[in-house]
N, C-alpha and C positions, 0 to 999 in steps of 0.2 A: 656220660663220663667226662669229668674235667680233664684238661691237659696237664701234663707234668709241669710243675712250677719251675723246674730247672731248664729243660730243653724247650718247653712250650710247643712241642710238636707231637710227641707220643702221648697216649692216654695214661693217666696216673692210676695204674692198676695195682701198684705195689702196696701190700699191707705190712703193718708192723715196722715202719721205718723208724729207726732210732734217731732221736734228735741229738742226743749226746751219745757218742759211740759207746758200745757196751763195755769195751775194755777200760774206759775211763770211769765208769760208774758202778760196775758190778760189785766191787768191795763195799760200797755204801749199803747194800742190802744183803750182805753175806755175814752171818754171825760166826763166832769162833768155832761152833760145831759144824760149820759148812752149810747150814740151812739159810735159805734166802727169805728175808722178811724186812721190808722197809715200810715207812708210813708217810703219807702226805698230810702235812699240817696246814690248815687254813681256818679262817674265822668260822666258816660254815660247819666245821667239825667240832666246835666247842660244845662240851656236854654230851657228845655222842661217842659211841665206840668207834675207834679208828679202824679203817679198812686197810689191811696190809696189801702190799704188792711185792712182786719178786723180780722186777726188772726196772731199768731206767725208762724214762718217758718215751713212748712210741706213738706214731700216728699213721693212720691209713690214708691212702689216696692223695699223697702230695708229690710222689715221684713215680716215674715209670721204672720198670725193672732194669733197663739199661743205665739210667742215671743212678739208681740205687747201687748197682755194681761199680760204677765209677767212684762213688764215695767209699765203697768197701775197699777198693784198691788203695785209695789215698790213706785210709785209716790203717790198713795192714802195714803199709810201708813205714809210716811214722811210728806205729806201735813198736815195730821191731827195731827201728833205728834209734829211738829216743825213749819212749815211755817205759818199755819193759826193762831197759837198762837202768833207768832211774830207780825203779823199785828194787832191782837186784843190788845195786850199789849201796843203797841205804840199808837194806836188810842185812847185807854182809858187812856193813860198817866199813866199806871200802872208801875211805875219805880222801884217798890220794887224788881224786878228781875234784875235790872241793877246795875252794880257795877263799880265805876270809876277805871281805870287802865291805867297808862301811857298816860293820856290825852284823852282817849276815854272810852266808856262804852261797856258792853257786857251782853247778856242774856245767862244764863246757863240752859240747858235742861237735866234733869236727868230721869232715868228709861225709856229710849226710845230704840228702836231697832237700835243700833249703826251701825251694818253692813248694814242694809237696808238703813239707811241714807247715808252711804258712797257709797253704790251701786247706789243710785239715782244720786249722783254727778259724779260717774264714767260713768254711762250710758249716761248722757248728753254730757260729753266730747267725749265719744266713738261715739255717734250718729253724733255729729258735725264733727268728723274726717272722718267718712265714707261718709258724705253727699257731694253731688255734687253742693249744693247751693252756690251762690256767697257770701252769708253772712259769710261763714266760710272758705273762701279761704286763709286767713292768718294763719290758724291753720294747723300745720304740725307736727304730732307726729311720733316718730320712729316706724317702723313697728312692732318691738318686743313688744313695750309698747301697741300699739293698739291691738295686738293679745292677750296679757295678760289680758287686760281689757275685751275683748270678752270672753275669757275662764272663767274669774271670774264671769261675768254676766250670763254666760250660765251654771254655776256650773260644769265646766270641770276642774277647778283649785281651790285650796284652796285660801280663801280670803287673799289678801296681803294689808296691811295698808300703805297708803302714807299720808304725812302731807297735810292738806287742811285748808285754811283760808277762812271764809265766812264773808263778810261785808255788811252792809246796812246803811241807814240813818234814822234819826228821823222824817224827813219831809214827811208825807204821800202825800202831794200835789205835790211832785216832781217827781212822777213816770213817767209821760208823757214826761219828759225831759231826760230820760235815753235811753239806747241802748240795742241791742243784738249784741254782737261782741266778737270774740275770737282771741287770738294771742298766739304764742308759740315760744320758743327757745330751745336750747339743754337741759337746766336744769329745766325749769319750764314753766308754761303757766297760762294765766288768761282767765276768761270767764265772760264777763259782761252780766248778764241776768236781764234786767230791773232794779228793785230796789235792786238786789243782785249782788255783785262782788265776784267771787270765784277765789282764787289762788291755784294752784295745785303744789305739789312736789317741795318745795323749798330746796335749798342748804343753808348751814349755813352762807354763805357769802352774801346772798340776803338781800338787804336793807329792803324790805317789811317784810320778815320773821323775821328779827331782831326786827322790830318795833312791829309786831303783834304776836310774838312767843308765848305769854302767852295764846292766844286763838286758837293756831293751833290745829286742830281736828285730833288727832292721838292716837294710842295705846289703843284703846277701852275705852277712857275716856268719860266724859260727853261732850255733844255737846255744844260749845260756839259760839255765833253769835255776831260779833262786831257791835256796833251801833255808827256810827260817827255823829258828828255835821255837819251841811250842809256845813260849810266852808271847812272842811277836805274832805268831799265827792266831793265838787267842785274841789278841788285841784287834787285829784286822777283822777277825770273825765277828767280834762284838760290834764293831763299827758298821759292818754290813747288816747285822740284825737291827741296829738302830735306824739305818736307812729305811728298812722295810717297815718298822714301827711308825716312823714319821710319815711314810706314804699312806699307811692305814689310817692314821690320825687325820691327815688332810682329806681323806675320802669319808671321814666321819664313821669309819667302820669300828674304831675303838676309841 
């Protein structure tokens, strides 16, 4: 049995570890009638009947039960402090928490556990990086960054803050048209997690950073989540699809 990828001491006996927390992805595979059914799209499935699935990507034997529980606690806290409130505010049209800025809106969350929130986003990226699932094959972080994330998450290293931008859209009925997809380059990366789009570690010359810099989550400030109109969300969504198509062309797959 291999050792746990996080603590590197206990055996990785845990099965069905979610790479993306279930609360962030379950609406992606939930239809209006409450039934769960999603599809994985890739080139190998062209011309074949698509196999459905009922949950977000999971993997066996990457964590020990203790480390799985550590991540569960991080997820639960941020779900209650931030993500569940976003969903409720938008559904109830409680826009008093939304403020116009540079053509988009954002929600500000105060008095939350900032480090825990950042660790949640670090943990998702780290889990995707160590995963062998095809969903995350376009994600390739430098080894030293991957190891630093591991040490921070396992409390072996002091917390290091990197800029992160989190975006969502106002249309609650749009969730089933989203994706789970990650991509990276030398300077930054993005992770599309259903109705949330997360950008990590931007440089000052990055176009997305310049546009959304006012809601960059960094330096232990209040957490801000950008809320885009559907037209802007569609535009970013299309650009990300184009990135994937370009990668497939470079690999001579299409």
